[in-house]
Structure formats: structure tokens, C-alpha cells
C-alpha positions as CSV (number, residue, x, y, z in Angstrom):
1,M,99.9,62.7,69.6
2,I,100.8,62.8,73.4
3,K,104.3,63.7,74.4
4,I,105.2,61.6,77.2
5,V,108.0,63.6,79.7
6,P,110.0,61.9,82.0
7,L,109.7,63.6,85.6
8,C,111.4,62.3,88.9
9,I,109.2,62.0,91.4
10,I,109.8,62.7,95.1
11,N,107.4,61.6,98.1
12,G,105.0,62.3,95.8
13,A,105.6,65.8,94.3
14,T,107.7,66.2,91.2
15,Q,111.4,67.8,92.0
16,N,112.0,71.0,90.1
17,C,115.5,72.3,89.3
18,K,117.2,74.4,91.9
19,Y,118.7,76.7,89.3
20,C,116.4,76.9,86.2
21,H,113.1,75.6,88.1
22,A,112.6,73.2,85.0
23,Q,110.9,69.9,85.4
24,H,113.3,67.8,83.4
25,V,115.0,66.0,86.3
26,I,116.6,62.9,86.0
27,K,118.0,60.6,88.9
28,N,122.0,60.8,88.6
29,G,123.5,58.5,91.1
30,F,124.3,58.9,95.0
31,T,127.1,61.0,97.1
32,K,129.0,59.6,99.3
33,S,127.0,59.7,102.1
34,G,124.1,58.0,100.4
35,S,121.9,60.9,99.2
36,Q,120.2,60.6,95.9
37,R,122.0,63.4,93.1
38,Y,119.8,64.8,90.4
39,R,120.7,66.2,87.1
40,C,118.7,68.7,85.3
41,K,118.3,68.1,81.4
42,E,117.7,71.6,80.4
43,C,120.7,73.3,82.0
44,Q,122.9,70.1,82.9
45,K,123.4,71.0,86.6
46,R,123.6,68.3,89.4
47,F,122.0,68.8,92.7
48,I,120.5,67.1,95.8
49,G,117.2,66.5,96.7
50,N,117.0,66.4,100.6
51,Y,120.4,68.2,101.9
52,K,121.2,66.7,105.2
53,N,123.2,69.8,106.4
54,R,121.4,72.2,107.5
55,A,123.2,75.1,106.1
56,C,122.6,74.1,102.6
57,Y,118.7,75.3,102.9
58,S,118.1,78.0,101.0
59,G,116.6,80.2,103.3
60,T,119.7,80.0,105.7
61,K,121.7,83.0,104.3
62,E,118.6,85.0,104.7
63,S,117.9,84.2,108.6
64,I,121.6,84.6,109.0
65,I,121.4,88.2,107.9
66,A,118.2,88.9,109.9
67,L,119.2,87.3,113.1
68,I,122.7,89.7,112.8
69,K,120.3,92.7,112.2
70,E,118.6,92.1,115.4
71,G,121.5,91.7,117.6
72,C,122.3,88.2,117.7
73,S,125.5,86.9,118.8
74,I,126.8,84.2,116.4
75,R,126.5,81.2,119.2
76,S,122.8,82.1,119.4
77,I,122.4,82.2,115.7
78,S,123.9,78.8,115.4
79,R,121.9,77.5,118.3
80,L,118.7,78.5,116.8
81,L,119.2,77.4,113.4
82,S,121.1,74.1,114.7
83,I,124.3,74.9,112.4
84,S,128.0,75.3,113.9
85,C,129.4,78.4,114.8
86,N,132.0,77.8,112.1
87,T,129.5,77.6,109.5
88,V,127.6,81.0,110.7
89,L,131.0,82.6,110.8
90,K,131.8,81.3,107.3
91,K,128.4,82.6,106.2
92,I,129.0,86.1,107.1
93,L,132.6,86.4,105.8
94,F,130.9,85.3,102.5
95,L,128.2,87.7,102.7
96,S,130.5,91.0,103.2
């Protein structure tokens, strides 16, 4: 017997959980800004598929660290990554 597993499909690709990387993800309403919210059936955590805020992307912290090591200023980092200066400062303070 074939087991049918419900998968959430976004733009032709399956959505995986950002925390446990399981494929058992279901839609779970919308945020106030109108973005689709998802819930993992494995770990029960909720997340948003496509963030509108660039600071929430996965590689932002690593990019900030690399640019600080290169000697870039806070304002230049914010220009390069298209995020605000306050966000860069908060990420730096959170890292240390």
C-alpha cells in the first residue's frame, strides 16, 4: 500500500522545516503583513516561508561577521546588505 504524505508545495518546490529539515510541513495561517505561515508536523515549530525582512535571511549573520573582519563600517555593511544600521548594530551586539 502506498502511503500518501501531505507536502506543502511553494513555487513548484517542497518546503522543508527550517529547524529539523523535515518535509512534513502544513500551512498555518497568515501573519499580520500577509505572509504565509507554516507549521512542522515533526517538531511543531512555526515559521514563515519567504521573509520580507532581509535581516531574517539565513546568511545575514555570517555576512555581517565577514564584512566586520574586512574592516567595513556599520553604514557600509547596511548599504551592502540592504538592511538598517540599527539592525546591523543589534546583530553585532547579539554576536558578542
